[in-house]
N, C-alpha and C positions, 0 to 999 in steps of 0.2 A: 184079307179082305175079299179075295176072290172066292173063298169058301162060303161066303154068305149067299152066293148065287144058288147053291144047292142045299144049304142048311134048312131043315124044316123045324119050325116051332111046333111041338107036339100038339098043343091045344089050339093053335092057329096056323094050320098048314098052308094056307093061302097068303099069309102075311110075310112080307120081306123082312128079314132081320135088319134092324136099323142100327148098325154098329158104327161108332165114332172112334177114331184113333188119333192120338196126339203124340208127337215126338219132339223131344228136345235132347241135346247132347251136352255132357259136362260131367263134373265130378259128383259122386254120390257115396254115401256110407251105407253099408248093409250089415245087418246083424239079427240075431235071434232075440226076441223080446218076450218075457213072460216066463213064469215058473209052472203054474198049473196048466196053462194052455199056450205053449211056446209058438210064436209066429215069426216067420222070416219077414223082415221089414226093410224098406229102403228109405233113407232120409236125405234131405238136402234140398237146396234151391233148384237143382236140376229136376228132381222128382216133382216138386211143386209146379215148375214151369211146364213140364210135360203134361201134368194133370190139367193145367189151364189151357193148353193147346187142345186137349180132348174136349173139355167142357165148353170151349168157345168155337168148336168145329161143327161140321154138319154130318149128318148120317151118310154112310157109304163113301166117306172121304177120309184121307189121311192128312192131317194138319201139321205143318212143320214150322218150327221157329227158324229165323234167318240163320242162326248158328248151325243148326242141323243141315239146312240147305247148302251152306258153304262147304260142309264136310262132304255131302253127296256130290256137289260140283267138283270137288277135288278128286273124288274117286272116279267120277265120270259115268256116263251111261244112264243117268236118271232123268226123267222128264218131270219138270215141275212147272207150276203156274203161280204167278204172284197174286196173292189175295189182297195185299195192301196192308196198311196200318190199321190195327184194331186196338181197342182199349182192353187191356188184360188186368183183371183184378189183382191188386198187389204189385203190379209191374208197370202200370202206366201204358203208354202207347208202344206197341211192338209191331215190327214188320213181320208178316207171316206169309206162308206159301202153302199150296196144295201139292202133294205128291201124286202124279198122274200115272206113273209106270216106270218100267225099266227096260232097256234094250234086251231082247231075247226072252222076255217074260211072256209066255204063251197062254197062261191060264186066263179064262174070261173074267173080266171085272164086272161088278154089278152095274146095272143100268141106272144111271142117276135119275131117270124119270120115275123110278120106283122109290126114291128117297123121300123121307118126310120133308114137308115144306118148311121154310124158315119159321113160319108162325107156329108150327107143331113142335119146334125144339124148345127145351127148357134150358136156358143159359144160366149158369151159376156164377 
């Protein structure tokens, strides 16, 4: 996420890249699918939930499920902020959090003032 502060969009060099990141932790299955054009794919509820974290998050933010937050708390050194309960498609109400940083992480984070507004987001 810190790399978005210096990343330049070639045809819009003055525009801040509006990256959204969603994280969830749990079991998943991986494999190569296809014969003519093989692709490496991930499958499972964990992958779907991580996708929902991304699609219900905001630009320039890292959106966490409560399960991932619990893992980060056990590891220690991560700064998070409670977002609260949100409605997640296919999951119902979920408690979610924002990842704000980590102890010892010195790279600059993007200025949230440059993030797209809530109304500019397309939630799926």
